[in-house]
C-alpha positions as CSV (number, residue, x, y, z in Angstrom):
1,X,83.2,-0.1,24.9
2,X,81.8,-3.6,25.5
3,X,80.7,-5.0,21.9
4,X,77.1,-6.8,21.4
5,X,76.2,-9.4,24.1
6,X,75.7,-11.7,21.3
7,X,79.9,-11.6,20.6
8,X,80.0,-15.2,21.2
9,X,83.7,-14.2,22.9
10,X,81.8,-12.7,25.6
11,X,80.8,-16.5,26.4
12,X,83.9,-17.2,27.1
13,X,83.8,-14.7,30.8
14,X,83.0,-17.4,32.6
15,X,84.0,-21.8,32.8
16,X,79.9,-21.7,32.8
17,X,78.5,-23.9,30.4
18,X,76.5,-20.8,28.6
19,X,75.3,-22.4,25.4
20,X,71.9,-23.8,24.3
21,X,71.9,-26.8,26.6
22,X,71.5,-25.8,30.5
23,X,73.6,-27.9,32.8
24,X,73.8,-28.4,36.3
25,X,77.0,-28.6,36.8
26,X,78.5,-30.6,39.7
27,X,80.2,-28.4,42.5
28,X,84.1,-27.7,41.4
29,X,84.7,-29.1,45.1
30,X,83.9,-30.8,47.9
31,X,81.1,-29.6,50.5
32,X,83.2,-29.4,52.8
33,X,86.1,-28.2,50.9
34,X,85.2,-24.6,52.5
35,X,85.2,-25.1,55.6
36,X,85.9,-23.4,58.4
37,X,84.5,-20.6,56.7
38,X,81.3,-21.9,54.8
39,X,80.5,-24.7,56.5
40,X,79.1,-28.0,55.0
41,X,75.4,-28.2,55.9
42,X,74.9,-24.8,54.4
43,X,76.8,-25.9,51.6
44,X,75.4,-28.9,51.0
45,X,71.6,-27.0,51.2
46,X,72.8,-24.0,49.2
47,X,74.2,-26.4,46.7
48,X,71.9,-29.1,46.3
49,X,68.0,-27.5,47.3
50,X,68.2,-23.9,46.5
51,X,70.3,-23.5,42.9
52,X,68.9,-26.9,42.0
53,X,65.5,-25.8,42.9
54,X,66.2,-22.5,40.8
55,X,67.2,-24.5,37.8
56,X,64.8,-27.1,37.9
57,X,62.2,-24.1,38.1
58,X,64.0,-22.3,35.1
59,X,63.9,-24.7,32.8
60,X,60.2,-25.2,33.9
61,X,59.6,-22.0,32.8
62,X,61.4,-21.9,29.1
63,X,60.2,-25.2,28.5
64,X,58.6,-25.4,25.3
65,X,59.0,-22.0,24.1
66,X,62.0,-20.4,22.0
67,X,64.4,-19.8,25.3
68,X,65.3,-23.2,25.3
69,X,67.1,-23.1,22.3
70,X,68.3,-19.3,22.9
71,X,72.0,-19.0,25.2
72,X,71.4,-17.5,28.6
73,X,73.5,-14.5,28.3
74,X,70.7,-13.3,25.0
75,X,68.2,-14.0,27.6
76,X,69.5,-12.1,30.0
77,X,70.0,-9.0,27.4
78,X,66.2,-9.2,26.6
79,X,65.0,-10.5,30.0
80,X,62.5,-7.5,30.4
81,X,60.4,-9.3,27.7
82,X,60.4,-12.7,29.9
83,X,58.1,-13.7,32.3
84,X,59.3,-12.8,36.3
85,X,59.8,-16.6,36.2
86,X,62.2,-16.8,33.8
87,X,64.1,-13.4,35.2
88,X,64.1,-14.9,39.0
89,X,65.0,-18.5,38.1
90,X,67.3,-18.0,35.3
91,X,69.2,-15.4,37.3
92,X,69.5,-17.8,40.6
93,X,70.4,-20.8,38.0
94,X,73.5,-18.2,36.4
95,X,74.1,-16.2,39.6
96,X,75.0,-19.4,41.6
97,X,77.2,-21.0,39.4
98,X,79.5,-18.1,38.7
99,X,79.9,-18.0,42.4
100,X,80.7,-21.6,43.3
101,X,83.5,-20.7,40.6
102,X,84.7,-17.8,42.2
103,X,86.2,-19.7,45.1
104,X,87.8,-22.7,45.9
105,X,89.5,-24.6,48.8
106,X,92.2,-22.7,50.3
107,X,91.7,-19.6,48.4
108,X,91.9,-16.4,49.5
109,X,95.3,-14.5,49.8
110,X,95.4,-11.8,46.7
111,X,95.5,-11.5,43.4
112,X,98.3,-11.1,40.8
113,X,99.6,-10.0,37.5
114,X,97.2,-7.9,35.4
115,X,93.9,-7.8,37.6
116,X,96.2,-7.0,40.9
117,X,97.5,-4.1,38.5
118,X,93.8,-3.3,37.5
119,X,92.2,-3.4,40.9
120,X,94.9,-1.3,42.3
121,X,94.5,1.4,39.6
122,X,91.2,1.2,40.1
123,X,91.0,1.5,43.9
124,X,93.7,2.9,45.1
125,X,95.1,-0.3,46.8
126,X,93.2,-4.0,47.5
127,X,92.0,-3.0,51.0
128,X,90.0,-0.2,49.5
129,X,88.8,-2.5,47.2
130,X,87.9,-4.9,49.4
131,X,85.9,-2.7,51.3
132,X,84.1,-1.0,48.9
133,X,83.5,-4.7,47.5
134,X,82.5,-6.1,51.7
135,X,80.5,-2.6,51.9
136,X,78.2,-3.5,48.5
137,X,77.3,-6.6,49.8
138,X,76.5,-5.5,53.4
139,X,74.3,-2.3,52.7
140,X,72.5,-4.3,49.9
141,X,69.1,-3.9,51.5
142,X,67.4,-7.6,51.7
143,X,68.6,-10.2,49.3
144,X,71.0,-9.9,46.2
145,X,74.7,-9.8,45.0
146,X,77.2,-7.8,45.3
147,X,80.0,-7.6,41.9
148,X,83.5,-7.2,40.7
149,X,82.5,-5.9,36.9
150,X,84.1,-4.5,33.7
151,X,82.0,-1.4,32.7
152,X,81.4,-0.4,29.1
153,X,84.4,1.9,29.3
154,X,86.5,-0.8,30.5
155,X,86.8,0.1,33.7
156,X,86.6,-2.0,37.0
157,X,83.6,-0.9,38.9
158,X,81.7,-2.4,41.9
159,X,77.9,-2.3,42.6
160,X,74.9,-4.7,44.2
161,X,71.7,-6.2,42.4
162,X,68.9,-7.0,44.1
163,X,67.3,-10.8,44.1
164,X,68.8,-12.9,41.6
165,X,69.5,-10.1,39.0
166,X,72.9,-9.9,37.6
167,X,75.0,-7.3,35.7
168,X,73.9,-9.0,32.0
169,X,70.4,-8.3,32.6
170,X,68.8,-5.5,30.1
171,X,66.8,-4.4,33.5
172,X,70.0,-3.8,35.9
173,X,70.7,-0.4,36.4
174,X,74.5,-0.6,35.9
175,X,75.6,-3.1,33.4
176,X,79.2,-4.9,33.0
177,X,81.1,-8.4,32.3
178,X,81.1,-10.0,35.9
179,X,84.4,-10.9,37.5
180,X,83.4,-11.6,40.9
181,X,80.5,-12.3,42.9
182,X,79.7,-12.3,46.9
183,X,75.9,-13.8,47.3
184,X,74.1,-12.4,50.1
185,X,70.8,-13.6,50.5
186,X,70.1,-15.1,53.6
187,X,70.4,-19.1,52.7
188,X,74.3,-18.2,51.7
189,X,75.0,-17.8,55.5
190,X,72.3,-17.7,57.9
191,X,73.3,-21.2,59.2
192,X,77.1,-20.3,60.8
193,X,76.8,-16.6,61.0
194,X,73.0,-16.3,61.5
195,X,71.8,-12.3,60.9
196,X,76.0,-11.4,61.0
197,X,76.1,-11.0,57.5
198,X,79.3,-9.0,57.2
199,X,81.0,-12.1,59.2
200,X,80.3,-14.1,56.1
201,X,81.7,-11.4,53.7
202,X,84.8,-11.2,56.0
203,X,84.5,-15.0,55.6
204,X,84.1,-15.4,52.0
205,X,87.4,-13.6,51.4
206,X,89.7,-16.6,52.3
207,X,88.2,-18.7,49.7
208,X,88.2,-16.0,46.7
209,X,89.4,-18.3,43.4
210,X,92.2,-15.3,42.6
211,X,92.9,-17.6,39.5
212,X,90.0,-17.7,38.2
213,X,89.1,-14.1,38.7
214,X,92.3,-13.5,36.4
215,X,91.0,-15.7,33.8
216,X,87.5,-13.9,33.3
217,X,89.2,-10.6,33.9
218,X,91.9,-11.1,30.7
219,X,88.2,-12.8,28.7
220,X,86.8,-9.7,29.3
221,X,89.2,-7.8,28.2
222,X,89.4,-9.6,24.7
223,X,85.8,-8.3,24.5
224,X,86.2,-4.8,24.3
């Protein structure tokens, strides 16, 4: 079973700063690093405008409140208690950082080691896993995210969330520790792919940072 979300080990599940100072981290690669799969202009706008706005609005939403000194994962654990501006912008701030760190230049290919073994054991094959996560993104109505997570029974699972919600939030229909996510908001792909979300999702597989996903998986196992 997943231990209480306050468990300090859980905070190691991502390389993102989850402590009491909220940081707008630089991209871990250049704007053009994910070309041709994710174009430079989209990345500039997505990161520099959309993500930055979520970050700024999140800080404004918690300014002068106790939330300024609370870990963001603990905020998510009790998100139903807080204003919608905290939920939307806090989720947007966190989810995007998680998304960026799950990609890299010259990424893609196949996972290896324990991560690969777990994927095949759970889904039967890498191709079936890829299909299920892709379908979760393709079929998410409106804006949202598709997630690969480790659930409360230490099993891999795939599902999607609407808007800027994520699997840590107490309002999430399904909860877990995220391992990989695909952003399916239109601003993630519209400049290059227009309304062809499936084409963007297919391209995404060419930039997945499997080393980072493997590290997340190993860290997630430690909290069980």
